[in-house]
C-alpha positions in Angstrom: -12.4 -37.3 -5.1 -12.2 -39.3 -8.3 -9.4 -41.8 -8.9 -8.6 -43.7 -12.1 -6.5 -46.8 -11.8 -4.0 -48.0 -14.4 -2.8 -51.6 -14.2 0.4 -52.4 -16.1 -0.2 -55.9 -17.3 2.0 -56.2 -20.4 4.9 -58.1 -18.7 6.5 -61.0 -20.6 7.7 -62.6 -17.3 10.6 -64.5 -18.8 11.8 -65.6 -15.3 8.6 -67.6 -15.0 10.0 -69.9 -17.7 7.4 -72.0 -19.6 4.5 -70.7 -17.5 4.6 -67.5 -19.6 5.4 -69.2 -23.0 1.7 -68.8 -24.0 0.4 -66.1 -21.6 1.4 -62.8 -20.1 2.7 -62.9 -16.5 -0.5 -61.4 -14.9 -2.6 -64.1 -16.6 -0.6 -67.0 -14.9 -2.9 -69.1 -12.8 -2.4 -69.0 -9.0 -3.9 -70.4 -5.9 -6.0 -73.0 -7.8 -8.8 -70.8 -9.2 -7.3 -67.4 -9.7 -5.0 -65.5 -12.1 -2.3 -63.2 -10.7 -4.0 -60.1 -11.9 -7.1 -61.0 -9.8 -5.5 -59.7 -6.7 -4.9 -56.2 -8.1 -8.3 -56.0 -9.7 -10.0 -57.1 -6.5 -7.9 -54.6 -4.5 -9.3 -51.9 -6.8 -13.0 -52.8 -6.4 -12.7 -53.6 -2.7 -11.1 -50.1 -2.3 -14.1 -48.5 -4.1 -12.2 -47.8 -7.3 -14.3 -48.8 -10.3 -12.6 -46.9 -13.1 -9.7 -49.1 -14.3 -7.5 -49.2 -17.4 -5.5 -52.3 -18.1 -2.4 -51.9 -20.3 -1.5 -55.1 -22.1 1.2 -56.0 -24.5 2.9 -59.5 -24.4 0.6 -62.4 -25.4 -2.6 -60.7 -24.1 -5.2 -63.2 -25.4 -5.7 -65.3 -22.3 -5.7 -62.1 -20.2 -8.3 -60.5 -22.4 -10.4 -63.6 -22.3 -10.2 -63.8 -18.5 -11.1 -60.2 -17.8 -13.7 -59.8 -20.6 -16.1 -57.0 -19.7 -15.1 -57.2 -16.0 -18.3 -58.7 -14.7 -16.8 -60.8 -11.9 -15.3 -57.6 -10.4 -18.4 -55.5 -11.0 -16.5 -53.5 -13.6 -19.0 -54.1 -16.5 -20.2 -50.5 -16.3 -19.8 -47.3 -18.4 -21.2 -44.2 -16.8 -19.4 -44.8 -13.5 -16.1 -46.0 -15.0 -15.7 -49.7 -15.8 -12.8 -51.5 -17.2 -11.0 -50.9 -20.4 -8.1 -53.0 -21.9 -5.7 -51.1 -24.1 -3.0 -52.5 -26.3 -0.1 -50.7 -28.1 -1.2 -49.2 -31.4 0.0 -47.2 -34.4 -1.2 -43.7 -34.7 -0.4 -40.4 -36.4 2.1 -39.5 -33.7 5.0 -41.8 -32.7 3.7 -44.9 -31.0 5.2 -48.3 -30.7 5.8 -51.2 -28.3 6.1 -49.8 -24.7 9.8 -49.1 -23.9 9.1 -48.8 -20.1 6.4 -48.5 -17.5 6.3 -44.7 -17.9 6.2 -44.9 -21.7 3.2 -47.3 -21.5 1.2 -44.7 -19.5 2.4 -41.9 -21.7 1.3 -43.6 -24.9 -2.2 -43.9 -23.4 -2.2 -40.5 -21.7 -5.3 -39.3 -23.6 -7.3 -42.2 -22.1 -5.8 -41.5 -18.7 -6.8 -37.9 -18.7 -10.2 -38.4 -20.1 -12.8 -36.7 -17.7 -9.9 -35.3 -15.7 -9.4 -37.7 -12.7 -7.9 -35.9 -9.7 -5.7 -38.9 -8.9 -4.1 -41.6 -11.1 -3.3 -44.8 -9.3 -0.6 -46.8 -11.1 -0.4 -50.5 -10.2 1.4 -53.7 -11.3 -0.7 -56.6 -12.5 1.7 -59.3 -11.3 1.9 -58.9 -7.5 0.0 -60.9 -4.8 -1.3 -58.8 -1.9 -4.4 -57.3 -0.3 -4.3 -53.5 0.0 -6.9 -50.9 0.6 -5.9 -48.2 -1.9 -8.3 -45.7 -0.2 -5.9 -45.6 2.8 -3.1 -44.7 0.4 -5.0 -42.0 -1.2 -6.1 -40.6 2.2 -2.4 -40.5 3.2 -1.5 -38.8 -0.1 -4.0 -36.1 0.4 -3.1 -35.5 4.0 0.6 -35.0 3.0 -0.5 -32.8 0.0 1.9 -35.0 -2.0 2.6 -34.8 -5.7 3.2 -38.6 -5.7 3.0 -41.3 -3.1 4.9 -44.5 -3.3 3.9 -47.6 -1.4 6.9 -49.3 0.4 7.6 -52.5 2.2 10.6 -53.9 4.1 12.2 -56.8 2.2 15.0 -59.2 3.3 18.4 -57.3 3.0 19.8 -60.0 0.7 17.0 -59.4 -1.8 17.0 -55.6 -1.7 19.1 -55.2 -4.8 16.1 -56.4 -6.8 14.1 -53.3 -5.9 14.1 -49.6 -5.9 15.4 -48.5 -2.4 14.2 -45.4 -0.6 15.5 -43.2 2.2 12.8 -41.2 4.0 12.6 -38.6 6.7 10.5 -39.0 9.8 7.5 -37.5 8.1 7.6 -40.0 5.3 9.0 -37.6 2.6 11.4 -39.4 0.3 15.0 -38.0 0.5 16.6 -40.4 -1.9 15.6 -43.1 -4.4 17.9 -45.5 -6.2 16.7 -48.3 -8.5 18.1 -51.8 -7.9 21.4 -50.7 -6.3 24.3 -53.2 -6.3 24.9 -52.3 -2.6 21.5 -51.3 -1.1 21.8 -48.7 1.6 18.6 -50.1 3.3 15.8 -52.6 2.8 12.9 -50.1 2.3 11.7 -51.2 -1.1 9.4 -49.6 -3.7 6.3 -51.8 -4.3 5.5 -50.3 -7.7 2.2 -48.8 -6.4 1.9 -45.0 -7.1 -0.7 -42.4 -6.4 -0.1 -39.3 -8.7 -1.9 -36.0 -8.9 -2.9 -36.3 -12.5 -1.6 -32.9 -13.7 1.8 -33.8 -12.1 1.8 -37.2 -13.8 1.1 -35.5 -17.2 3.9 -33.0 -16.8 6.5 -35.5 -15.6 5.6 -37.9 -18.5 5.7 -35.2 -21.0 9.2 -34.1 -19.9 10.4 -37.7 -19.7 9.1 -38.5 -23.2 11.5 -35.9 -24.6 14.6 -37.2 -22.9 16.6 -39.4 -25.3 18.7 -40.7 -22.3 15.7 -41.9 -20.4 14.6 -45.6 -20.3 11.0 -44.2 -19.7 10.5 -46.1 -16.5 8.9 -44.9 -13.3 11.4 -46.5 -11.0 14.5 -45.8 -13.0 13.7 -42.3 -14.3 10.5 -40.5 -13.3 10.5 -41.0 -9.5 14.2 -40.3 -9.0 13.9 -37.1 -11.1 10.9 -36.0 -9.0 13.0 -36.5 -5.8 16.0 -34.7 -7.3 13.8 -31.7 -8.4 12.3 -31.4 -4.9 8.7 -32.4 -5.6 6.6 -33.7 -2.8 7.4 -37.4 -3.0 6.1 -39.4 0.0 6.3 -43.0 1.1 3.4 -45.0 2.4 4.5 -47.8 4.6 2.8 -51.2 4.0 3.3 -53.9 6.5 1.2 -56.8 5.4 1.8 -59.7 3.0 3.1 -58.8 -0.5 5.1 -60.8 -3.0 6.3 -60.2 -6.6 5.9 -63.7 -8.1 8.5 -62.9 -10.7 10.5 -66.2 -10.5 9.6 -69.8 -10.3 10.9 -70.0 -6.7 8.9 -67.0 -5.6 5.8 -68.3 -7.4 6.2 -71.7 -5.6 6.9 -70.1 -2.3 3.8 -67.9 -2.6 1.7 -71.1 -2.8 3.4 -72.6 0.2 2.6 -69.4 2.1 -1.1 -70.0 1.4 -0.8 -73.4 3.0 0.8 -72.1 6.2 -1.2 -72.3 9.5 -2.4 -69.6 9.6 -1.9 -68.6 5.9 0.3 -65.6 5.2 -2.6 -64.3 3.1 -6.2 -65.4 3.6 -8.4 -66.3 0.7 -11.3 -66.8 3.1 -11.8 -63.2 4.3 -15.4 -62.3 3.3 -14.6 -58.7 3.9 -11.9 -58.7 1.2 -13.0 -61.2 -1.5 -10.6 -62.0 -4.3 -12.9 -62.1 -7.3 -12.2 -64.1 -10.5 -13.9 -65.5 -13.5 -14.8 -69.2 -12.9 -16.3 -71.8 -15.1 -18.9 -74.3 -13.9 -17.3 -77.5 -12.7 -18.7 -80.4 -10.7 -17.8 -80.9 -7.0 -14.5 -82.3 -5.9 -14.5 -86.1 -5.7 -12.1 -87.7 -3.1 -12.4 -91.5 -3.1 -12.2 -93.8 -0.1 -8.6 -94.4 1.0 -7.2 -91.2 -0.5 -5.2 -88.9 1.8 -5.3 -85.1 1.5 -3.3 -82.9 3.9 -2.9 -79.1 4.0 -3.9 -78.6 0.4 -6.2 -76.5 -1.8 -8.4 -78.7 -4.1 -10.5 -76.9 -6.7 -13.8 -77.8 -8.3 -13.9 -80.7 -10.7 -10.8 -82.4 -9.3 -10.8 -86.2 -8.8 -8.6 -87.9 -6.2 -8.6 -91.6 -6.6 -8.3 -94.4 -4.1 -4.9 -94.6 -2.4 -3.7 -91.3 -3.7 -1.7 -89.0 -1.4 -1.8 -85.2 -1.6 0.3 -83.1 0.8 0.9 -79.3 0.9 -0.2 -78.9 -2.7 -2.6 -76.8 -4.8 -4.9 -78.4 -7.5 -6.6 -76.3 -10.0 -10.0 -77.2 -11.6 -10.4 -80.6 -13.3 -7.2 -82.2 -12.1 -7.2 -86.0 -12.1 -5.0 -87.9 -9.6 -4.9 -91.6 -10.3 -4.9 -94.5 -7.8 -1.9 -94.5 -5.5 -0.4 -91.4 -7.1 1.5 -89.0 -4.8 1.7 -85.2 -5.0 3.8 -83.3 -2.5 4.5 -79.5 -2.3 3.4 -79.0 -5.9 1.1 -76.7 -8.0 -1.0 -78.5 -10.6 -2.8 -76.4 -13.2 -6.2 -77.0 -14.8 -7.2 -80.4 -16.4 -3.8 -82.0 -15.7 -3.9 -85.8 -15.6 -1.6 -87.7 -13.2 -1.9 -91.4 -13.8 -1.8 -94.2 -11.4 1.3 -94.6 -9.3 3.0 -91.4 -10.5 4.9 -89.2 -8.0 5.1 -85.4 -8.3 7.2 -83.5 -5.7 8.2 -79.8 -5.6 7.0 -79.2 -9.1 4.7 -76.9 -11.1 2.7 -78.5 -13.9 0.9 -76.3 -16.4 -2.5 -76.9 -17.9 -3.4 -80.2 -19.7 -0.2 -81.9 -18.7 -0.2 -85.7 -18.6 2.2 -87.6 -16.2 2.3 -91.2 -17.3 1.8 -94.0 -14.8 4.6 -94.8 -12.4 6.6 -91.7 -13.6 8.4 -89.6 -11.0 8.7 -85.8 -11.4 11.0 -83.7 -9.3 12.3 -86.3 -6.9 15.8 -87.2 -8.1 18.5 -85.5 -6.0 22.0 -86.2 -4.8 22.4 -83.5 -2.2 20.2 -80.6 -0.9 17.5 -78.7 -2.6 18.1 -78.5 -6.3 15.1 -76.3 -7.2 11.6 -76.6 -8.6 10.8 -78.6 -11.7 8.4 -77.0 -14.3 6.4 -78.8 -17.0 4.9 -76.7 -19.8 1.3 -76.6 -21.0 0.1 -79.7 -22.9 3.2 -81.8 -22.4 2.7 -85.6 -22.1 5.4 -87.4 -20.1 5.4 -91.2 -21.0 5.0 -93.9 -18.3 7.9 -94.9 -16.2 10.1 -91.8 -16.5 12.1 -90.2 -13.8 12.4 -86.4 -14.0 14.9 -84.7 -11.7 14.9 -81.4 -9.8 15.2 -78.0 -11.5 14.1 -79.5 -14.8 12.2 -77.5 -17.4 10.0 -79.4 -19.9 8.6 -77.1 -22.6 5.1 -76.9 -23.9 3.3 -79.5 -26.1 6.0 -82.2 -25.8 4.7 -85.7 -26.7 6.1 -89.2 -26.4 8.4 -88.8 -29.5 10.3 -86.0 -27.8 11.4 -88.4 -25.1 12.6 -91.2 -27.3 16.3 -90.3 -26.9 16.3 -90.8 -23.1 17.6 -94.3 -22.4 17.3 -95.2 -19.5 14.1 -93.2 -19.0 15.8 -90.6 -16.8 15.9 -86.8 -17.3 18.6 -85.6 -14.9 18.6 -82.6 -12.6 18.8 -79.2 -14.3 18.0 -80.4 -17.8 15.9 -78.3 -20.2 13.9 -79.8 -23.0 12.2 -77.6 -25.6 9.4 -78.5 -27.9 11.4 -78.3 -31.1 12.8 -81.8 -30.8 16.1 -80.5 -29.6 17.4 -80.4 -26.0 18.3 -76.7 -25.6 18.4 -74.2 -22.8 15.5 -71.6 -22.8 
């Protein structure tokens, strides 16, 4: 039975702050060498699904460059499927920017239905997990379902962020409510759907004509299917899954990878996470450096006396003599000069932390959050940057002239337009 996968990858990801200032959320780097979308793409090919549509919208350039023709995932094929990236377009009929997840699929419905796939698998491009979709499709067929939703138990205090389901003992969905203020349970929708393609077409056609609809699967299409008595089933998923939609969730996902054992293994040769990698030299760790419980990626240099603890370094990161990095995520080609200290922070690509500067360590009481530094920013020497600070993209020495003493206090946000403003 032939299945076509659709990956929704157009998310702006505003809650990821400056990490999505220049890229779509699925293109955000993760775990040193990957992009977030690599997990969904790898799940597809590891599940035997080689016909994939990727729907992009917000700042798609880095995502398009990363995916290319799909060769790292064995998706550079044509007769047997392959990968196709589709953007919003103007046509003879009404088309525009996607107004919701269902609308994104509807605007591309002709591509979805081409060659009549029996099943359409709808996925998000911004979740971190390892799932065999073949098991979900087998469950779907066994239940003779119209649509199957993948579900997971989440902490009760987070349940209001998700669509919440009530199911009967057979797994059939009795009720579905999107992001309830007072959740009746913690059984959450993961945003992974298997549709019978004719049913998908009919539901999207009907939804497209409803002026009151927000044209979203979770808010509109799935609740209507439940209300109309269609065969909506829930597939229970019990392994690791995280929506890295906030800076805190993104940081915690990296800390999960450093657990013993890790919450999700990147070393399982039976379930490889594929990605596009550039050639880099081997990692160099000089005598006297200390590295504990960390992921260090190709091309990184850790100098004498440096200390790295529970951190993730992407390709080409330079850590100068006696510099310290703790519980931080450092993106590609970032340069941390001698004596600098980085704690509980996320530094985007090509950031420079000047010598003897401190990032993320100032605190009066308790945990005051994660500090984030945008792509290309250069922090001068001798600065102290507090917790929960956001430094925008492409800041240079002139942008920090007004700080005397050289301290950026907890919670401050500095943009790249020479003005200190909130994002």
